[in-house]
N, C-alpha and C positions, 0 to 999 in steps of 0.2 A: 070406294077407291077401287080401281082396276087390279085385278088380283094379277095380272100378267106384269103389270107394272110394279106391283108389291114385290114380286118374284125377283124382278130385276133389281130392286133397290132393298134387297134383304140385307138387313144389318146384323153385325156380329161384333162381338165385344173384343178389344186389342188385349192380346195376352203380353204379360211382363216378360222378361227375360232377354232372349237374344236380339229382338227387333230393337227394343229399348236400348240395349248395350250398343249395337251397331249404330243407331242414330246418334248417341252420344259421341261415339269414336268420330264419327263424320261432321260433327258439330251441329247443332240445332240451327235450323233457318229463322231468324229473326224477321217477322212479317209485319208490315204496317198498312193498312188499308186507310187512305186519306178519305175522311168523311166530313163534309160533302168533297168531292172532286175539286182541284184547283183549275180554273179556268182563266187563262190569260188571253184577253182580247184587245187590250190597248197598251200602248208602250209602257212596260212594267217590268217587273223581276220578281222572282220567287227562289228564296234560299232553300236548298234541299240538304237536311242534315240526317242522314240515314240512320248514324248511331245515336243520335240524341245527346251529343257531347257538347254542345254548344258552338261547334266549328263546322260549318257546313261543307259538305264535300264539292257542292258546285251551285251555281246561280243560273237559272232559266230567264232568258231575256227575249223581249219582242221589240223589234226595231221597225218603224213604219216611216216611209219617206213619200211624197206624193208632189209632183209640179203640173203645168200644163202638158208636158211632153211624156212624163214617166212617173212611175210609182213602184214602190219595193216594200214587201214584207218580208222581214227575216226572222226566223226564231233561232237563237244560238244557245250555247251555254259556254259558261267560264268555269272551268274546273279549278279547284283549291287543293292545297293540303296534300300534295303527293296523289291526286286522285287521277284516273284514267279511264277511258271508255274506248270499246271496239269500234273501230271505224278504218276507212280508207283515208288517203291523203289526195286532196284536190290540187291539181298542178305541183305536186310533192310539197306542199308547204301546208295546206290548210285542212285540219281533219273533218272528214263527214262522218259522223258516227251511223254505224248501221242500227236498221229498223229490223230486229230480230224476231222471228216468228216463235211460239211457245214451243218449247222444246229443245231450241238451238243452244248449242255447248257454250258456255261461259267458262274458259279454261285458262289457269296461270300459265299454260304452254303456247297460248296464241302468241302470234308475232303482229298481232294487229292493235295492240295496245297504243292509244295515243294518249299522252299526258301534258303536262304544263310545258314541256320542252317544246311542243310544236305551237306556234303561232300565239305564244304568250298565254296558253291556256283557253284560247276561244276555238271553240268548236261549232260548226254550223249544222244544224238539224235541218232546216227547211229554208230556202229562199225562192221567192217568186218575184220576179222583176218584169215589168210591162215597160216597154219603151217603143214609142211610136205605134201602140197598139201591136206589138209583137209581145208575146209573153212566153217567157222562159223559166223553167222551175229547175232548181240545183238541189242536190242532196238526195238522201234516201228517205226522207220522212214526209214531203208532201203529199197529202191524201192518205197518209198511214192511219189505220185505225187499230188499236189495241196490239200495238207492237212494243217492244221491249229495248231498252238501252242496256248493254252489259257494262257494268260498272266494276273497277276495282279501286279500292281506297285504304288508307292506313289507319289501323288502330293500335296505338302505343308501338309504333314503327314496325307493324307487321301488317302484311297485305291481305285483305278481305275481298270476297267477291260476291257481286250481287246483280241486282237488276231493278229497272224502273220502267213501269208500263205507262204509256204515253199515246195520245191520239193527236194528231194535227191536220187540219183541214186541208184542202187542195190549194187554197189561197194564202197558206201560211198566215191567216188572220186570227187563227184559235188554236191555242194548244191546251190540252186537257191532262193533267197530271193525276193518275188513279190511285197507284200503290206502288210498293216497293218491298225487296226483300234483300237480306244480305246473310251469309253464312257465319256463325259466331266463331267457328274454327279457322284459323289463318291458314292460307297457303291452299285451300280445297275450292275447286270450283264447284259449278252448280249448272242448272239448265235454265232458260229463260222461262219465267212464269212459275218456277217451282217454288212451292211454300211450306214444304215439309221433309225432312229426312225420312229415312227407312220407315219408321214407327213414330208414335207420338210420345216424347219425353213427359215426365212429371210436370205438372203445371205448377209454377212456383209464382206465376205472374198475380194470383189473387182473383183473376176475372175470368168467366168461362171464354173459350177459344175454339173457334172452327177454322181449321185448316184445309187445304184442298190439294191434293198431289195424286198423279197418276189416275184421275178420274175416280178418285175416292175421297169422300167428305169424311174428315176427322173431327171429331167432338171431344173434348178434353176439359174436364172441370177441375177447379181447385179442390184441394182435399176436404176443406171444411164446408163445400158446397154440397147441399143434398141433392142428389142426382133424381130430381121428379121435374119432367117437363116435356115439352113437345118440340121437335124438329120439323120444320114444314119447308118443302121445294116447291118454288114457283118457276114456271117458264116465262120467257119475256113477254108473253102476253098477260100476264097476271093470274094464269091458272094454276091451281094448286095440284100439283103432280104427285106429291108424296108427303105423308105424315109418318113420323116415327116418335114412338114413346121413348124418353130418356130416362133408363133405368140404373146406369152404371157411370161410374167416373169418367171412363174413356170409352168411346165407341167409335165404329166407323161404319160408314155406309156405301156400299159400292155403287156406282153409277156408270160402269162400262157400257152399259147397253143403252143408254141415253142418245137422242139424237145431238150431234154437236150444236154448240149455240149458247146462249146467254141464260142463266138461271139466278134465281136469286134464293139465297138459304136464311132462313129466320129460327132462331133458337129461343125459345120463350120458357123460363124457368118457373116453378111455382112460387118462387120468392120475389118474383117480380124482375129479375135479372133479363135481359135481352141482348142478342147480339145477331146483327145482320150482315150477310156478305153477298157481294154480287161475284158470280163465278163464271167462268168460261170452260166448257167440256168439250 
């Protein structure tokens, strides 16, 4: 292992106290990695239930049409149950959701929230139309890779804020739904791509967890799990760039000096439990 890289990725344990208290005050961010990614390539739909209560917040749909003179591919979403997304209005009527960058604000104070009061809940992500060999693209999402949808939805009549990470090809013929997150405390915003609050809260989920926030990898093991294992970090070409021995229930690994790009994190514990994450620094 390159000593320089090892220094760059020096791990240190997370202390209890003020960081955990601050994270609890701001509400834990509930993160879900969709494994495998959802790919929609034919006219069909996918219901997204962010809080897993059986009531989807939105439905992603692909519409496709073709004849001898024209063709249309359109990805759109239908929002339900007091859900809204951040976006602009096309011709003052139809919502075009923004394709947010990592770190963009998803704020309760934004004036760009578009809910079911617009276009009966239909919101157009990407539309590519060809008429007599002239092709036009509409919306913020055609060709967008790993961008974020800003979402606001209701839990027990309280508004919560989150994001969904998507990619849509330039022809609006493929949408990939990758992961999503929301803040457990109502009325508090977050940033696009944020997966952890200030610190790591006590792990009550019963499974090992990997979170990434502010170019830091957080490892959080359940109390009953023996902290014995290996954390491995691979770059986009599959090269192992770092290994770290897991010796504590909660650890964090700083990655601030790594080049921006795609990385794969794998946590393997001695008892056979394994957790993998694809991340973007």
